[in-house]
C-alpha positions in Angstrom: 70.8 115.5 112.3 70.5 117.3 115.6 71.0 120.9 116.3 73.3 123.1 114.3 76.7 124.0 115.8 78.2 127.3 115.0 80.9 129.6 116.3 80.5 130.5 120.0 79.4 134.0 120.8 80.9 136.3 123.3 81.1 135.1 126.9 83.6 134.3 129.6 86.6 132.1 129.0 86.7 128.5 130.1 87.3 128.3 133.9 90.3 126.5 135.2 88.1 124.1 137.2 84.4 123.5 136.5 82.1 124.4 139.4 79.2 121.9 139.6 76.0 123.4 140.8 73.5 120.5 140.4 70.2 120.3 142.3 68.0 117.2 142.1 65.1 115.9 144.0 65.8 112.2 143.3 67.4 110.4 146.3 67.5 107.2 144.4 69.4 108.8 141.6 72.0 110.2 144.0 72.6 106.7 145.3 73.5 105.5 141.9 75.8 108.3 141.0 78.8 106.6 142.6 78.6 103.5 140.4 81.3 104.6 138.1 81.9 101.3 136.5 78.3 101.0 135.3 78.3 104.6 133.9 81.6 104.0 132.1 80.4 100.8 130.5 77.2 102.5 129.3 79.1 105.5 127.9 81.4 103.1 126.0 78.4 101.8 124.0 76.1 104.8 123.9 76.3 108.6 123.7 75.0 111.4 125.9 71.8 113.2 124.9 70.7 116.4 126.7 67.3 118.1 126.4 67.3 121.7 127.5 63.8 122.4 128.8 63.8 126.0 130.1 65.2 128.4 132.7 64.2 131.0 135.3 66.3 134.1 135.7 66.3 136.1 138.9 66.8 139.5 137.3 66.7 141.1 133.8 70.0 141.7 131.9 68.3 143.9 129.4 68.4 147.7 129.6 64.9 148.0 128.2 62.3 145.6 126.8 62.3 141.9 127.1 65.2 139.5 126.9 65.7 136.9 124.1 67.6 134.1 125.8 69.4 131.0 124.3 71.8 128.4 125.7 75.2 127.3 124.4 76.4 123.8 125.5 80.1 123.0 125.6 81.9 119.8 126.1 85.1 120.0 128.2 87.0 116.7 128.0 89.6 116.0 130.6 92.9 117.6 129.5 91.3 118.9 126.3 89.9 122.1 125.0 86.3 123.1 125.2 84.1 122.6 122.1 80.6 123.8 121.5 78.4 120.8 120.5 74.9 122.3 120.7 73.0 125.5 120.8 69.3 126.0 121.5 67.0 128.2 119.4 66.4 131.7 120.7 63.3 132.2 122.7 62.3 135.6 121.4 60.6 137.6 124.2 61.1 134.7 126.6 62.5 137.2 129.0 63.1 135.8 132.5 61.3 132.5 132.0 62.4 131.2 128.6 61.3 127.8 127.3 63.2 125.8 124.6 62.4 122.1 125.0 65.4 121.6 122.7 66.9 118.1 122.3 70.6 118.3 121.3 72.4 115.8 119.1 74.1 112.9 120.8 77.7 113.5 121.9 80.4 111.0 122.9 81.8 111.7 126.3 83.6 110.1 129.3 82.0 109.9 132.7 84.4 112.4 134.1 84.0 115.0 131.3 82.3 118.3 132.1 79.4 119.8 130.2 79.1 123.6 130.5 75.8 125.5 129.9 76.1 129.2 129.1 72.9 131.2 129.0 73.1 134.4 126.9 70.5 136.8 125.5 70.6 138.5 122.1 70.9 142.3 121.6 69.4 144.0 118.5 68.6 140.6 117.0 71.7 139.0 115.5 73.6 142.3 115.1 74.7 143.1 118.7 77.0 141.2 121.0 75.0 138.7 123.2 74.9 139.5 126.9 76.2 136.8 129.2 73.6 135.9 131.9 75.1 133.0 133.7 76.6 129.6 133.5 76.6 126.2 135.1 78.7 123.1 134.8 78.4 119.4 135.8 80.2 116.2 135.1 78.5 113.7 132.8 78.1 111.3 135.7 76.3 113.9 137.7 74.1 114.9 134.8 73.0 111.3 134.2 72.1 110.7 137.9 72.2 107.0 137.3 69.7 107.1 134.4 71.5 104.6 132.2 68.5 103.0 130.7 66.4 106.1 130.0 66.4 108.5 127.1 66.6 112.2 127.4 62.9 112.5 126.6 61.9 110.3 129.6 64.7 111.2 132.0 63.8 113.1 135.2 64.5 116.8 135.3 67.6 118.2 136.9 68.1 121.8 137.9 71.4 123.6 137.4 72.2 126.8 139.3 73.3 129.6 137.0 76.0 132.0 138.3 77.9 135.0 137.0 81.0 136.3 138.9 79.8 134.5 142.1 76.3 135.8 141.9 73.4 133.3 141.5 71.5 134.6 138.5 68.9 131.8 137.9 68.1 128.2 137.4 68.3 126.0 134.2 66.2 122.8 133.8 67.6 120.0 131.7 67.1 116.3 131.1 70.0 114.0 130.4 69.9 110.4 129.1 71.6 108.0 126.7 70.7 107.4 123.1 69.1 104.0 122.5 69.7 103.1 118.8 70.4 105.4 115.9 67.6 107.4 114.4 69.7 108.6 111.5 69.3 105.5 109.4 72.9 104.3 109.8 75.0 102.5 112.4 77.2 104.5 114.7 80.8 103.9 115.8 82.2 105.4 119.0 84.9 108.0 118.2 86.5 107.0 121.5 87.8 103.9 119.8 90.2 106.1 117.7 93.0 108.5 118.5 91.9 112.1 118.4 92.0 114.4 116.5 92.1 112.7 113.2 94.2 114.0 110.3 93.5 114.1 106.6 95.3 111.7 104.3 97.9 113.4 102.1 96.5 114.5 98.8 92.8 113.9 99.8 90.2 116.3 101.2 87.6 113.7 102.0 89.7 110.8 103.5 91.0 110.8 107.1 93.5 108.5 108.9 91.8 106.6 111.8 94.2 105.1 114.3 92.4 102.6 116.5 93.6 102.5 120.0 95.3 99.3 121.2 95.5 97.7 117.7 98.8 96.2 116.5 98.1 97.7 113.0 96.5 101.1 113.9 96.2 102.1 110.2 93.6 99.4 109.4 90.8 102.0 109.1 90.1 105.2 107.2 87.3 107.7 107.6 85.5 109.0 104.5 83.7 112.3 104.9 79.9 111.5 104.9 79.1 114.9 103.3 80.9 113.6 100.2 79.8 110.0 100.4 76.1 110.2 101.0 75.5 108.2 97.8 77.6 105.3 99.2 76.1 105.2 102.7 73.0 103.2 101.8 75.2 100.7 99.9 77.5 100.1 102.9 74.6 99.9 105.3 73.2 97.1 103.3 76.6 95.4 103.3 76.8 95.7 107.1 73.3 94.2 107.5 74.2 91.3 105.2 77.3 90.6 107.3 75.2 90.4 110.4 73.0 87.7 108.9 74.8 84.4 109.3 72.0 81.9 109.4 70.7 81.8 105.9 73.2 82.9 103.2 71.5 85.1 100.5 74.0 84.4 97.8 75.9 87.7 98.5 78.1 85.9 101.0 80.4 84.9 98.2 80.9 88.6 97.4 81.2 89.9 100.9 84.9 89.1 101.2 85.6 91.4 98.3 83.8 94.4 99.7 85.4 96.8 102.2 84.6 96.2 105.8 82.3 99.0 107.1 81.8 99.7 110.8 79.4 102.6 110.7 79.6 106.4 111.1 81.8 108.1 113.7 81.8 111.7 114.7 85.5 112.7 115.1 87.3 115.9 115.8 89.5 116.9 112.9 93.1 118.1 113.2 93.4 121.9 112.7 89.7 122.6 113.4 88.6 125.8 115.0 87.3 126.0 118.6 83.6 125.3 118.4 83.6 123.5 115.1 81.3 120.5 115.0 82.9 117.1 114.7 83.0 115.6 111.2 80.9 112.6 110.4 83.0 109.9 108.9 82.3 106.5 107.3 84.6 104.1 109.1 85.9 101.9 106.3 88.6 99.2 105.9 91.9 100.9 104.8 93.0 99.5 101.4 96.4 100.9 102.2 98.6 103.8 101.5 102.2 103.1 100.4 104.6 104.0 103.1 102.0 103.6 105.9 101.7 100.4 107.8 102.2 97.2 105.9 101.1 98.4 102.4 103.9 98.1 99.8 102.1 98.6 96.5 98.5 99.5 95.4 96.7 99.6 92.1 93.2 101.0 91.5 91.3 100.0 88.4 88.0 101.3 87.0 85.7 98.4 86.0 83.3 98.5 83.1 85.2 101.3 81.4 87.5 101.1 78.4 91.1 102.3 78.3 91.4 105.6 76.4 92.6 105.2 72.8 96.4 105.1 72.5 97.5 108.5 71.2 100.5 107.0 69.5 98.9 107.5 66.1 98.2 111.2 66.9 100.5 114.0 66.2 102.7 115.1 69.1 100.7 118.2 69.7 97.4 116.4 69.6 98.8 113.7 72.0 99.9 116.3 74.5 96.6 118.1 74.3 94.7 114.8 74.6 96.5 113.6 77.7 97.0 116.8 79.6 93.9 118.9 78.8 91.4 116.2 78.5 93.0 114.0 81.1 90.7 111.0 81.0 90.8 110.5 77.3 87.8 109.6 75.2 85.8 106.4 75.6 83.6 105.5 72.7 82.0 102.7 74.8 82.2 101.3 78.3 83.7 97.9 78.7 86.9 96.3 80.1 89.0 98.1 82.7 91.6 100.8 83.0 94.3 101.6 85.5 93.7 104.8 87.5 96.3 104.7 90.2 99.6 102.9 90.9 101.2 103.6 94.3 104.6 102.2 95.1 105.7 101.7 91.5 108.9 99.9 90.6 111.9 101.9 89.3 111.0 101.1 85.7 107.6 102.7 86.0 108.7 105.5 88.3 111.3 106.6 85.8 108.7 106.9 83.0 108.0 110.6 83.6 104.9 111.5 81.6 106.1 115.1 81.5 109.6 114.3 80.3 108.9 115.8 76.8 107.9 119.0 78.5 111.1 119.4 80.6 110.3 116.9 83.4 107.8 116.7 86.3 110.0 118.9 88.5 109.2 121.9 86.4 105.5 121.6 86.8 102.9 121.7 89.6 101.6 118.8 91.6 98.2 118.9 89.9 99.6 118.7 86.4 102.0 115.9 87.4 99.2 113.9 88.9 97.0 114.4 85.9 99.7 113.5 83.4 100.6 110.4 85.4 97.0 109.3 85.5 96.6 109.8 81.7 99.7 107.6 81.2 98.4 104.9 83.5 95.0 104.8 81.7 96.7 103.8 78.5 98.7 101.0 80.1 98.0 97.5 78.8 97.2 94.7 81.3 100.4 92.7 80.5 102.5 95.7 81.4 100.5 96.4 84.5 101.0 92.9 85.9 104.7 93.0 84.9 105.1 96.1 87.1 103.0 94.7 89.9 105.2 91.7 90.6 108.5 93.5 90.0 109.9 93.4 93.5 113.1 95.4 93.9 113.8 94.1 97.4 114.5 90.6 96.1 116.6 89.1 93.3 117.5 85.8 91.8 115.8 82.8 93.3 114.1 84.8 95.9 112.4 87.1 93.3 111.3 84.1 91.2 109.8 82.5 94.2 108.1 85.6 95.7 106.8 86.9 92.3 105.3 83.5 91.5 103.4 83.3 94.8 102.2 86.9 94.4 100.9 86.5 90.9 99.3 83.1 91.8 97.5 84.9 94.6 96.3 87.7 92.3 95.0 85.2 89.7 93.2 83.0 92.3 91.5 86.0 93.9 90.4 87.5 90.6 89.1 84.1 89.5 87.2 83.8 92.8 85.7 87.2 92.4 84.5 86.3 88.8 82.8 83.2 90.2 81.3 85.1 93.2 79.8 87.7 90.8 78.0 84.9 88.9 76.6 83.6 92.2 74.9 86.9 93.1 71.2 86.4 93.6 70.3 89.4 91.4 72.0 91.5 88.7 73.8 94.6 90.1 74.4 98.1 88.8 78.1 98.4 89.6 79.5 99.8 86.4 82.1 102.4 87.2 83.1 101.1 90.6 86.8 100.4 91.4 88.9 97.4 92.1 91.8 97.8 94.5 94.7 95.4 94.2 97.1 95.8 97.1 100.4 94.1 98.0 100.9 93.9 101.7 103.8 92.7 103.8 102.6 90.9 106.9 104.7 91.2 110.1 104.8 87.4 110.6 105.8 86.6 107.0 108.6 87.9 104.7 106.5 87.1 101.6 103.9 89.6 100.4 100.2 89.0 100.4 97.8 90.2 97.6 94.4 91.6 98.4 91.5 92.3 96.0 88.7 94.6 97.1 85.8 96.5 95.4 85.1 100.1 96.4 84.1 103.6 95.1 80.4 102.8 94.7 79.2 106.3 93.7 75.7 105.8 92.5 75.9 102.0 92.6 73.1 100.0 94.2 73.1 96.7 96.1 69.9 95.2 94.7 68.2 92.4 96.6 66.2 89.7 94.7 62.9 91.0 95.9 63.7 94.5 94.6 64.9 93.1 91.2 61.5 91.3 90.7 59.7 94.6 91.2 61.4 96.2 88.2 59.7 96.2 84.8 60.9 93.5 82.3 62.7 96.2 80.3 64.6 97.5 83.4 65.5 93.9 84.4 66.9 93.2 81.0 68.9 96.5 81.2 70.3 95.7 84.6 71.2 92.2 83.5 73.1 93.5 80.5 75.0 95.9 82.8 75.8 93.1 85.2 77.1 90.9 82.3 79.3 93.8 81.2 80.6 94.2 84.7 81.4 90.4 85.0 83.0 90.6 81.6 85.5 93.2 82.8 86.5 91.0 85.8 86.8 88.0 83.4 89.1 90.0 81.2 91.3 91.1 84.1 91.6 87.6 85.5 92.3 86.3 81.9 95.2 88.7 81.5 96.6 87.6 84.9 96.3 84.0 83.8 98.2 84.7 80.5 100.9 86.6 82.4 101.3 83.7 84.8 101.4 81.2 82.0 104.1 83.0 80.0 106.2 83.9 83.0 106.1 80.8 85.2 104.6 78.1 82.9 107.6 77.2 80.8 108.9 73.8 81.8 111.1 73.3 78.7 113.8 75.8 77.8 114.3 79.5 77.1 115.9 79.9 73.7 116.5 83.5 72.9 116.3 87.0 74.4 115.5 89.9 72.2 116.5 93.5 73.2 114.9 96.6 71.7 116.4 99.9 72.7 114.0 102.9 72.2 113.8 106.6 73.1 111.0 107.2 75.6 108.3 109.6 74.5 105.7 110.3 77.1 103.1 111.7 74.7 103.6 109.7 71.6 105.0 106.4 70.3 108.5 105.6 71.4 111.3 106.2 68.8 113.0 103.0 67.9 116.8 103.1 68.2 118.1 99.6 67.6 117.8 95.9 68.5 119.9 92.9 69.3 119.4 89.3 70.2 121.1 86.8 72.5 120.8 83.0 72.2 120.6 81.0 75.5 122.1 77.6 75.9 122.1 75.7 79.3 125.3 74.1 78.2 126.9 77.5 78.2 125.6 78.8 81.6 127.4 82.2 81.6 127.3 84.7 78.7 128.5 88.3 78.6 128.5 90.1 75.3 128.6 93.5 73.8 126.1 93.3 71.0 125.8 95.7 68.0 122.5 97.5 67.7 120.8 96.9 64.4 118.1 98.9 62.6 115.0 97.1 61.2 116.9 96.1 58.0 119.8 94.7 59.9 121.9 97.8 59.2 124.3 98.9 62.0 123.1 101.8 64.0 125.6 104.7 64.4 125.5 107.1 67.3 125.6 110.9 67.5 129.4 110.7 67.7 129.6 108.5 64.5 130.6 105.3 66.3 128.6 102.1 66.2 125.9 101.8 68.8 126.3 98.8 71.2 124.4 97.1 74.1 126.3 95.2 76.8 124.3 92.3 78.4 125.0 89.3 80.6 123.1 86.0 81.1 123.7 83.4 83.8 122.0 80.0 84.2 121.2 79.1 87.8 119.8 76.0 89.5 117.1 76.6 92.1 117.9 75.9 95.8 116.9 72.4 96.9 114.1 73.8 99.2 112.4 75.5 96.2 112.7 72.8 93.5 109.1 71.8 94.1 108.0 74.6 91.6 111.1 75.6 89.6 114.2 73.6 88.6 116.3 76.6 87.4 116.2 80.1 86.1 118.1 82.4 83.8 119.2 85.8 85.1 119.5 88.3 82.3 121.3 91.6 83.1 121.2 94.7 81.0 124.5 96.4 81.8 124.8 99.5 79.5 124.7 101.0 76.1 127.2 103.1 74.2 127.2 105.6 71.4 123.4 105.9 71.0 122.0 108.3 68.4 120.0 111.4 69.4 116.3 110.8 68.7 114.9 114.0 70.3 115.8 117.0 68.1 114.8 119.5 70.8 117.3 118.3 73.3 119.9 116.7 71.0 119.8 113.6 73.1 117.7 110.5 73.8 115.8 109.1 76.8 116.8 105.4 76.3 115.1 102.3 77.8 115.2 98.6 76.9 112.3 96.2 76.1 113.3 92.6 76.9 111.4 89.8 75.1 112.3 86.2 75.9 111.1 83.3 73.7 111.0 79.7 74.9 109.2 76.4 75.1 109.3 73.4 72.8 107.9 75.3 69.8 108.4 78.9 71.0 104.9 79.1 72.6 106.2 81.1 75.6 106.9 84.8 75.2 107.8 87.0 78.2 108.3 90.7 78.0 109.9 93.0 80.6 111.3 96.5 80.5 114.1 98.5 82.0 114.1 102.0 83.6 114.2 105.1 81.5 117.6 107.0 81.6 116.7 110.6 80.7 119.0 112.6 78.3 121.9 110.1 78.1 123.6 108.6 75.0 125.9 106.4 77.2 123.3 105.0 79.6 124.0 102.5 82.4 121.2 100.3 83.8 122.7 97.2 85.6 119.2 95.8 85.9 118.4 92.1 86.1 115.4 90.0 85.0 114.7 86.4 85.8 113.4 83.7 83.3 112.0 80.9 85.4 111.9 77.2 84.3 109.1 75.3 86.0 109.2 71.7 87.2 107.2 69.5 84.8 103.9 68.5 86.4 103.9 71.1 89.1 100.3 71.5 90.6 100.6 74.6 92.7 98.6 76.8 90.3 96.0 74.0 89.7 95.5 73.5 93.5 95.1 77.3 94.0 92.6 77.7 91.1 90.5 74.6 92.1 90.0 76.1 95.5 88.3 79.2 94.1 87.0 78.0 90.7 86.3 74.3 90.8 87.2 72.5 87.6 89.0 75.3 85.9 92.5 73.9 86.6 92.0 70.9 84.3 91.2 73.2 81.5 94.0 75.7 82.1 96.6 74.2 79.7 94.0 74.0 76.9 92.9 77.6 77.5 96.5 78.9 77.4 97.1 77.0 74.2 94.3 79.0 72.6 95.6 82.3 74.1 97.1 83.3 70.8 93.6 83.9 69.5 92.9 86.6 72.1 89.2 87.0 71.7 88.6 83.2 71.5 90.8 82.6 74.5 89.0 85.2 76.6 85.6 83.7 75.7 86.8 80.2 76.6 88.2 81.5 79.9 84.9 83.3 80.8 82.9 80.1 79.9 85.2 78.1 82.2 84.6 80.5 85.0 80.8 80.3 84.4 81.0 76.4 84.5 82.9 76.6 87.8 80.1 78.7 89.3 77.5 76.3 87.9 79.3 73.3 89.4 78.8 74.8 92.8 75.2 75.7 92.2 74.3 72.3 91.0 76.1 70.5 93.8 78.8 69.0 91.5 81.5 70.7 93.6 81.9 72.3 97.0 81.7 76.0 97.5 84.9 77.8 96.4 86.9 77.0 99.4 87.7 73.4 98.9 89.0 71.0 96.2 86.1 70.0 93.9 84.9 66.5 93.7 82.7 66.4 90.6 83.4 65.6 87.0 83.2 67.8 83.9 79.9 69.3 83.0 78.0 68.0 80.0 75.6 71.0 79.8 76.3 74.7 79.6 76.1 76.8 82.7 73.2 79.2 83.4 72.6 82.3 85.4 69.3 82.0 87.2 68.3 85.7 87.0 64.5 86.2 86.8 63.7 88.6 83.9 60.0 88.0 83.8 60.0 84.9 81.5 61.0 81.3 82.3 62.2 80.9 78.7 64.7 83.8 79.0 67.3 82.0 81.1 70.5 82.2 79.0 73.6 80.3 78.4 76.7 81.7 79.9 79.4 81.8 77.3 82.0 84.4 78.2 80.5 87.8 78.2 77.8 87.2 75.7 74.3 86.4 76.8 70.8 86.8 75.5 68.4 88.3 78.0 68.4 87.6 81.7 
């Protein structure tokens, strides 16, 4: 893509001020040179392209034989350092009248920037130091000569006078113009829109922080090294083209909000680069967010279409450590579902779960091993635990935490349901297995409440298949792609189903909470936790404040004794609170359960003679005990008298509240009326998931058949009598299949 840039060879240093020696025979061009506004506007949208035609030297700089000249072009930005951006080929034996006819790659410049041309000739091939023969400089405005609508191939010739130490040594003929459209097969973005140079994101060698000038949130974009993302370039280019088509929706417009915004490719200078290094080509992508930068508070990345590694709890301790640390990713016998790969901004409970605690703690090991061990632990995390940590907001407590957590989880559930419906409305099956889903929690400047975002990214070898391309595949390949697409949709169905179950059990109880069960265990990062003891606390709204020191009991109700021989105890507190009047539209009250401390715990780790205690809290409520909510405390390493002072809220909903129904009906028409029945069947996990997936398929079909508006408004149609269908062409009209969860025939 243009000429190759390399380290500049020997020559004079950059002059303090550039001397312009430009000769042109075009009077009309000279008259236009002063129109600075027009030049600046043109350079804001396009880049400079220079074609070096040839030169004439007035004398030979070679001791014997003929000279082998070449030209180095440098960009001198105002107030910046010079950088080589182009180099012609060597005209071997060109002597005093070399000819190159070399078109350099496009370079982004300002009208007042200077381009310096240095003519050198090689000695002894590439082994000797090149001899400097002369140089010339000119501003970009002078080089263009007003040719703002002409390419370098058609621009009139301009002659530059070459000089060396005040002596005129020759003339250089060049053509300067602006590039008109990218010939590289991708859209381009001006690097002048971003602050320069750009810096690598911490912990990444291929991602760069792009700070856009003049934006209120300058961290909205990142740059991905094109050299490591060539496979994703064609995917993003198709997405960009689809976003530009607004007249006739292709069916992909339902999916576009879930794909990262892509602007094009920018060539940016990188922080720490050497003088003369070529700028790096970066894909300009929407920034999902990095915790601690901008408004991002928490971020989760999940792989879709891949199973979670098998839990090593049943393995021996040595086998578990080997499995997690040496193999890292675990073994996957088949590819379905999803698994957690990354959790940025974790709450204290998750942060304290050090995966290397059994090996002395993360501080004793290198960053690579810590990161790999953390990833292995996250990959084994179940969905219920993942959503529990997602909405655990340490900055709020009491009524505020109940209110904010409910809104956040409702947003996540709505967006995941909307994504599941959007996938079913794609006009052709896609090969997206192995891509990632990013779930971020952002704090907006104008609002104190967080906002959830769901985006798909990390396409790798994924394709964006158009309907026309799908029809060109063989019947067998169409069936294979349809099967992969069903598997992909099934993973999103499962993720949204787990979010729905989490919401139902945490915020759906409109009756009472009856009991809280506490289980104290010794945290083991590489094997199953060692049970220490359990205790229970009954809740009664007539007795709004309870503080008790409970004895810890073993499985057979025997009292647990600590290492010091005294009975083990757990101190807890529970308080019943009414919701403030301005928030009683969703919740009438909540219990606040506090884990205070434990005393006289036994040692469960023979290597350390201590324990790493944590507490699992399970609340049971509802009319018939149909609601069950589980949360967990932080891990206190090596402590037999731990103190937590951590609180959890048990919300009690207002009967008949429709906040969730209204949110779901906006994105999946008709599913809200089935929500209660679906949750009633959630005890049968497989049957509940299939029913949920079928309901999402019916929601997509309601829109397709005109029984409900597109997923942005409240639906107006009734219930469907017939099963929903996916209209994927597989080569036979009789092969359209019933959508029932994740199970289909052929598509």
